[in-house]
Steps between C-alpha positions, in 0.01 A plus 500: 500500500788439744845630397662168582283317268609743242313378188650694219330269244737632233338540156164354599253785583541802288303546181679417177353836348716695735814371309384687184436827698822485668722445207311733280539770764886485457604767246808481282624832633487358853701211393769695330558721789491227766880470541551884542223497766636191660163327471442131591195339321409148628176292508302313759230260463269635772414842616521601866142436642524800739741737650300537823697389806366171644301423167763340286324258277752346276740590217883560507589750771797671329262784418390553850848445638631773271241763636491386863811438703470157660638493859736221402603365166628189324833558344622344181623190681166467687626623831276724711674843536408827654303748288270768634578343833876548534515251767296200636572299797313230711524454880631176634186292473398647159170652624590868478624651171660835502512700167709824477359725229727674265569873556380774266284283287191674354192396302464655151230738638737645754376316806782372733552139533532427869432235745138607537441490129638146481281389795193650319567290196584183691192520703281521178684192369462322841120579530435396137613156578668504157837362630585167665812674599321691763361185672555532870556884500369644823625856477658734246631824670711793410767573773700823554696606205493277200419155634205264422457212750282190404410275770399138430315252718745235370773494245390516134794462243281633213475857659837620369478359145139646502645846568733450189184465286130600502493512876773773505332742259485857650288775353440858586272491812266773358413255215420197722127398482417760213327413184797615308773264649395201284606682170701809621782367727721745697809331631868578589651266246733578219230554252150666475214394287451742205121519511468692167687241309380180697207297384402299800485119417686555169820710531680648808749799461733558788712817524821501719495712808804725507664508853329189628730333749595198277444681153865433407430125487231552220671594167167546302325842503180335393352146487216402297327174602248366240245240589535241210347164593577351148877407494490509115395860502778569755755335279373714200541809730855407569570450133352835405706680771189592699615282791843445656423162668254216455455217764318164468587439137524142367807314408433538141460876541820520692685314228364724224607809713865402565752719344285828460405477867652376829312194619502282814303356774388614849533289815198290593210740541167309538395154584199286443355251737197289563382624827351208683288728723252243653764313696255383768259376238197717588393517134692233334567222756783349299712805540513453874697181453884583476552193262260669246701820521813296451355330205407839332858607527626162351259546210679811373781459240660819582761454232224509234389842627816652351378417148200718524702814510874414406745722665250645743322205681687285744352232717509558874417282803526740789318844538815686590759639256805276457744775609296587815581392845193270543569284194631160590701318233461161682121526428557542126326221318316403822194405275636354174258464216359141557151433391498148607630583858251787499203266416612269777480782742151588382389141544641484850306822591181339376477677164603241250221623270611866553277797562372809332609862581410839356773748436476862382608571134649841456748668253768408752433132482406436141832428372541220762147354503554222253824388681322523843188319364692211352748478797212480757295255278793260483438426875122518485435860587243640257527890472208718399612849410261792578570832325569792755624846394825617671306803626290256703763245582591631856158476646431165332812350655464642840134400517586117508335438170794287381660228691804533279618732225798593288611845509827699468652750738825704521805416695515787751873499575422399851430134642300669780272683256464182273384305812259780598362495152464116500318495829287811423128514433543459113723190481394360835122565498415213731731653762687166547747500782644256735687531833814363350491747222426788745801399718727500196365839384554657845858376494562627153362840554714546809814381343621778279734248307502466127392129520238569759212347297680188387325284747170649406577402141581153599170470673323633196662243277466204723131562566437590127318817572579618151578351163744745338503476118708781334734789551523766220781712395434786271701539180571870411649714228601868511641773268867549520454863626413354838672234730304269726610286788245235600410548872483232754145607578305597178265799455578714820697778342603674184863498607597185304511725185783749438622691206734290278866595537597456131 
């Protein structure tokens, strides 16, 4: 799965039985000594699929990012900053990216982090095809001293943000390609994985690396990350003192926790969309007509979505986050909820009697299926839901089995990465493109400006390539022994947590 697609599918895939195992594995003695040992205990909804470079398969990346240094990083404000690469710079036409690797960094097994080690990792990622950020890469070479030079056939704005995420993971070269790297990672990050205490898929224990180049910015000596897909179990873990932080709680749970715990809300993290994949009408001819795609957007009462998860669900009509450079305020409300006008468009397109379409039903769509079924039925589109497991969803979507489908994804923190995801093989399985879009993409990738992809967004909206439905914000609660600052880009790092000052 490509890193720019970055399905984290929070809370949807891990077995519920893991919850009991994780919480029962926390002893009272451990809880009592946590503050003395400067331990942070948090939960996640999905385990890391693999630690192997180039084989990221979903899940929050904060575990990997704590073990591996990423070459670049997102700071708390969402800006891309130096990390293992202490400097990064493009040439004038943005086809050559030069990274200057930090001095004196070492992997936890003692191997030296140098330009060659970085190139070895980047080549594995590049050859795996797992990152859209590497599209157009021609060469990746180590130069004299500490520099890595990446040459592109043409500008690709998603390269730099990719290096701040999965595409920038750097593991010890001796581990690359070995059987052990999937479960026994060796990185140069601020923490190592305690293999004796870790239960892969259930609980991950991270020990701080003394002397690591940025160790001073990480206050916790140990971090315990438990995989708890059931949010009620996570809340119970918080109440019992076995967890310091729980995320994804309901509004009712948040209210009940106020006073005893600190509560709040993250910035928008995930969004759900009807991916109108068959835009040329190869499988469902009606979808090739722009008027039908407009009608689908107008059938959606996005204000009603907010009632499905009060405080967490928010109707959206663009695929970009509202605080990003590509979002266009003048397009807000471009497709108002208007069933009568939508039916008129359907009739003009020759589909007054509607048509039928099959969409995949997964744990990720089940909450919204009644809403989507009724909304589309209002304009004559009859939806048949076909059950598909989350484990099988990617091959199903990319095989053109579904002309349209509802599925959530995560805001990446980068407009360029979000576009690469939207046009990648999972969300654009029919490979739809147009000369006009290609021209807009080339201009955006070469720009380097914050609003570079605004014109791409305008094209998407006017052509109704998508039918955005909902953005989600995660409600959280944490013990008063820690502080938490919601980051601009969620899930990349453990740095939002600090030890409480009082």
